[in-house]
C-alpha positions in Angstrom: 31.4 14.6 1.9 27.6 14.5 2.4 26.6 11.8 4.8 23.3 10.1 3.8 21.2 7.8 6.0 21.5 4.3 4.5 17.9 3.4 5.4 16.7 6.3 3.2 19.3 6.0 0.5 18.5 2.3 -0.1 14.8 2.8 -0.1 13.2 2.3 -3.5 10.1 4.4 -4.0 7.8 3.7 -7.0 5.4 6.4 -8.2 2.2 4.9 -9.4 -0.8 6.2 -11.4 1.3 8.7 -13.4 0.2 10.4 -16.7 -3.5 9.8 -16.1 -6.2 11.9 -17.8 -8.0 12.8 -14.6 -10.8 14.7 -16.2 -11.7 12.5 -19.2 -10.2 9.2 -18.2 -11.7 6.4 -16.1 -9.5 6.1 -13.0 -10.0 2.6 -11.7 -6.5 2.2 -10.3 -6.3 3.9 -6.9 -9.5 3.1 -5.0 -10.5 6.7 -5.3 -14.0 8.1 -6.1 -14.2 7.4 -9.8 -17.4 9.3 -10.5 -16.8 13.0 -10.7 -18.7 15.3 -8.3 -21.4 17.2 -10.2 -20.3 20.6 -11.4 -23.1 22.4 -9.4 -21.8 20.8 -6.2 -18.2 21.9 -6.9 -19.3 25.4 -7.8 -21.4 25.7 -4.6 -18.5 24.5 -2.5 -16.1 27.0 -4.1 -18.5 29.9 -3.5 -18.7 29.0 0.1 -14.9 29.1 0.7 -14.0 31.7 3.3 -12.3 35.0 2.3 -9.2 34.1 4.3 -8.7 30.7 2.7 -5.6 31.9 0.8 -3.9 34.3 3.3 -4.5 32.8 6.7 -3.4 29.7 8.6 -6.7 27.9 9.5 -7.9 27.5 13.1 -9.2 23.9 12.8 -10.9 23.8 16.2 -14.3 23.7 14.5 -13.3 20.6 12.6 -12.4 18.9 15.9 -15.8 19.8 17.2 -17.5 18.5 14.0 -15.7 15.2 14.3 -16.5 15.0 18.0 -20.2 15.5 17.3 -20.1 13.1 14.3 -18.6 10.2 16.3 -20.1 11.2 19.7 -16.6 11.3 21.3 -14.7 13.9 23.2 -12.5 16.2 21.1 -9.5 15.2 23.1 -9.9 11.6 21.8 -9.2 12.8 18.2 -6.1 13.7 16.3 -6.4 15.1 12.8 -3.6 14.6 10.3 -2.8 14.7 6.6 -4.4 11.4 5.8 -4.0 8.0 7.6 -0.5 8.0 6.1 0.6 10.8 8.4 -1.2 9.1 11.4 0.9 6.0 10.7 4.1 8.0 10.5 3.4 9.8 13.7 2.4 6.6 15.6 5.6 4.9 14.5 7.9 7.9 15.1 6.5 8.6 18.6 6.0 5.1 19.9 8.7 2.8 18.5 12.1 3.0 20.2 15.4 1.7 18.9 15.5 -2.1 18.5 11.7 -2.4 18.8 9.7 -3.6 15.9 6.2 -3.6 14.4 4.0 -6.1 12.5 2.1 -5.3 9.3 0.0 -7.3 6.9 1.3 -8.5 3.6 -0.2 -7.5 1.2 -1.7 -4.3 2.4 -1.3 -0.5 2.0 2.3 -0.1 0.8 3.1 3.0 2.9 3.3 0.9 6.0 6.5 -0.7 4.7 7.8 2.6 3.4 7.2 4.5 6.6 9.0 1.7 8.6 12.0 2.0 6.4 12.1 5.8 6.5 12.1 5.6 10.3 14.7 2.8 10.3 12.2 0.6 12.2 12.3 -3.1 11.9 9.0 -4.8 10.8 7.7 -8.3 10.3 4.8 -9.3 8.0 1.8 -11.3 8.7 1.3 -13.0 5.4 -1.8 -14.0 3.5 -2.0 -17.6 2.4 -2.7 -18.6 -1.2 -6.4 -18.9 -0.2 -6.3 -15.3 1.0 -6.7 -16.3 4.7 -4.6 -15.3 7.7 -3.3 -17.8 10.3 -3.5 -16.6 13.9 -0.8 -19.0 14.9 1.6 -17.4 12.4 0.9 -14.0 14.0 1.8 -15.4 17.4 5.0 -16.9 16.1 6.0 -13.4 14.7 5.5 -11.7 18.1 8.5 -11.2 20.3 9.5 -9.1 23.3 10.6 -6.4 20.8 7.1 -6.1 19.2 5.6 -2.7 19.9 2.8 -2.2 17.4 0.5 -4.4 15.4 -1.1 -2.6 12.4 -4.3 -4.2 11.0 -6.1 -2.8 8.0 -9.7 -3.7 8.5 -11.1 -4.4 5.9 -7.8 -4.9 4.1 -6.9 -4.3 0.5 -5.7 -5.2 -2.1 -6.6 -8.6 -0.7 -10.0 -8.0 0.8 -10.1 -9.4 4.3 -12.3 -8.5 7.3 -11.4 -9.5 10.8 -14.4 -11.1 12.6 -15.3 -10.5 16.3 -13.7 -13.7 17.5 -10.4 -12.9 15.7 -10.4 -9.4 17.2 -10.9 -10.7 20.7 -8.1 -13.2 20.4 -5.7 -10.6 18.8 -6.5 -8.0 21.5 -5.9 -10.6 24.2 -2.5 -11.3 22.7 -1.7 -7.6 22.5 -2.8 -6.9 26.0 -0.7 -9.7 27.4 2.4 -8.7 25.4 1.9 -4.9 26.0 1.5 -4.3 22.2 -0.4 -1.3 20.8 -3.1 -2.5 18.4 -3.8 -0.1 15.5 -6.9 -0.5 13.3 -6.7 1.2 9.9 -10.4 1.7 9.1 -10.0 3.4 5.7 -12.7 1.1 4.2 -15.0 1.0 7.2 -18.1 2.5 5.6 -18.4 -0.3 2.9 -19.6 -2.8 5.5 -17.3 -3.7 8.3 -17.5 -3.1 12.1 -15.5 -0.3 13.7 -13.2 -0.4 16.7 -13.6 3.3 17.7 -15.6 2.4 20.8 -12.9 0.1 22.0 -10.2 2.6 21.1 -11.8 5.1 23.5 -11.9 2.8 26.6 -8.8 0.6 26.1 -5.3 1.7 26.8 -3.6 0.2 23.8 -6.0 0.5 20.8 -6.1 3.2 18.1 -8.6 3.5 15.2 -7.8 5.5 12.1 -10.2 7.0 9.6 -9.9 8.9 6.3 -12.0 11.1 4.0 -10.3 9.5 0.9 -12.4 6.3 0.3 -16.1 6.3 1.1 -16.3 10.1 1.4 -14.7 10.2 -2.1 -12.3 13.0 -1.2 -8.7 11.7 -1.6 -7.6 15.0 -3.0 -7.8 16.8 0.4 -5.4 14.3 2.0 -7.1 14.3 5.4 -7.5 11.6 8.0 -7.6 11.3 11.8 -7.1 8.8 14.6 -9.3 8.1 17.6 -7.9 6.7 20.9 -7.8 7.3 24.6 -7.0 10.8 25.7 -3.5 10.1 27.1 -2.3 8.3 24.0 -4.0 10.9 21.7 -2.3 13.8 23.4 1.1 12.1 23.2 0.9 11.2 19.5 -0.5 14.6 18.6 2.7 16.3 19.8 4.1 15.2 16.4 1.8 17.6 14.5 3.2 20.3 12.3 2.4 24.0 12.7 -1.3 23.0 12.1 -2.8 19.7 11.3 -3.9 20.5 7.7 -4.4 23.3 5.2 -7.3 25.7 4.8 -8.8 24.0 1.7 -8.8 20.5 3.2 -10.2 21.9 6.5 -13.1 23.7 4.8 -13.9 20.8 2.5 -13.9 18.3 5.4 -16.3 20.5 7.3 -18.6 20.7 4.3 -18.5 17.0 3.9 -19.5 16.3 7.5 -22.5 18.6 7.0 -23.5 16.9 3.8 -23.5 13.3 4.6 -25.5 12.5 1.4 -22.3 12.6 -0.6 -21.0 9.7 1.5 -24.2 7.7 1.2 -24.5 8.3 -2.6 -20.9 7.3 -3.2 -21.4 4.0 -1.2 -24.7 3.3 -3.1 -22.9 3.8 -6.4 -20.1 1.5 -5.4 -22.5 -1.2 -4.2 -24.5 -1.0 -7.5 -21.2 -1.2 -9.4 -20.2 -4.3 -7.6 -23.5 -6.0 -8.4 -23.2 -5.1 -12.1 -19.5 -6.1 -12.5 -19.7 -9.3 -10.4 -22.7 -10.5 -12.4 -20.9 -9.8 -15.7 -17.7 -11.5 -14.5 -19.7 -14.6 -13.3 -21.5 -14.8 -16.7 -18.2 -14.9 -18.5 -16.7 -17.3 -16.0 -14.0 -14.9 -14.8 -12.3 -15.5 -11.5 -12.4 -12.5 -9.2 -12.2 -11.7 -5.5 -13.4 -8.9 -3.2 -15.7 -6.0 -3.5 -18.1 -7.0 -0.7 -16.7 -4.8 2.1 -14.3 -2.5 0.1 -14.4 -0.5 -3.0 -12.3 -2.7 -5.3 -12.1 -6.2 -6.7 -9.2 -8.4 -7.9 -9.6 -9.9 -11.4 -7.5 -13.0 -12.1 -5.7 -13.5 -15.4 -3.7 -16.5 -16.7 -0.3 -14.8 -16.2 1.5 -11.7 -14.9 2.4 -10.9 -18.5 -1.3 -10.7 -19.4 -1.9 -8.4 -16.4 0.6 -5.9 -17.9 -0.9 -6.3 -21.4 -4.4 -5.6 -20.2 -3.2 -2.6 -18.2 -1.5 -1.1 -21.3 -4.4 -1.9 -23.6 -6.9 -0.1 -21.3 -4.5 2.8 -20.7 -4.6 3.4 -24.5 -8.4 3.8 -24.0 -7.8 6.2 -21.0 -9.0 3.5 -18.6 -6.6 2.9 -15.8 -6.3 -0.2 -13.6 -3.6 -1.5 -11.2 -1.2 -4.4 -11.6 2.2 -5.3 -10.3 1.2 -7.1 -7.1 3.4 -9.7 -5.4 2.3 -13.3 -4.5 -0.3 -14.6 -3.9 -2.0 -12.0 -6.2 0.7 -11.5 -8.8 -1.6 -12.8 -11.5 -4.4 -10.3 -10.6 -5.3 -6.8 -11.6 -7.3 -4.5 -9.3 -10.3 -2.5 -10.4 -11.9 0.2 -8.3 -15.6 0.1 -8.1 -17.9 2.9 -9.1 -21.2 3.5 -10.9 -22.4 0.8 -13.3 -22.4 3.4 -16.1 -18.7 3.8 -15.9 -17.9 0.1 -15.3 -19.8 -0.8 -18.5 -17.2 1.1 -20.4 -14.4 -0.8 -18.7 -16.1 -4.2 -19.2 -16.7 -3.5 -22.9 -13.0 -2.9 -23.5 -12.0 -5.8 -21.3 -14.1 -8.2 -23.3 -12.7 -6.7 -26.5 -9.1 -7.3 -25.3 -9.9 -10.8 -24.1 -11.2 -11.9 -27.5 -8.1 -10.6 -29.2 -5.5 -11.8 -26.7 -6.6 -14.9 -24.9 
């Protein structure tokens, strides 16, 4: 009889954002780049693909050099992976031993919980209060002699939260004293927060992770990386597959680093979108949260049932949003930010729904 691992067999995986019209729809549900790249940019990129892109395994050494130059760090301080998700997986797999545990935020990127369960690693959650704040005393109460890693998404989503300098110092002091590895997930860094990359280089127990998915607007290439001290970086990187990524992701990432204007334009669009949408929501006395240092906002509705109703109504218009969150945001929907031109279409339908339902 086939013997299955209980931790995997009992794991419930939910696929989200299915059956979307990716070309004609408005995809406000995954914190991705909503505005499509111009066709001329796409065509130019395709023309510049190397002749060996289909038939040869890429040598990604040049990408390490590009990232090294971009961040002004040594190449040996960088480990490239298939998104931050794979970085998380390799960090947990390589650093957490049997009977050790990690601490993650609640609520945050759901793959933290999934990866812990896949690796049969125990985890505790540092929970957001009803006012969307975190209590440092609660964190200290969660830490034990078994705690190996503390993962902090900074800024965090779906509940937008940015750790300030004083909090970071106190948290690092705790981690240093308890010999805990402190990992900063900086997926949303470019939207206004401060990075921990410099500290990750000089401190023995700090890792900073980055991605091309959010501000760069390239979630389709599934590419991320971590920055830390050379010893820790060399150790975790032993988990890599044959190569860190595929030829398409490799070449597109190199192109992006050489064309930083796509990053800046996307950020400008998102900031403009936030100004437009926040002003509209304030005018209609809607309660919302976030959007200042990330690329999404939470919109509060009277009930969870109405969250589902709005999602279904908008889906019929090929406008996709996210619902289904746990407390304290179970009565909220999440909306990715983008250009005002696209958000106008969303808001028009939202007001139409509200007048008919509420």
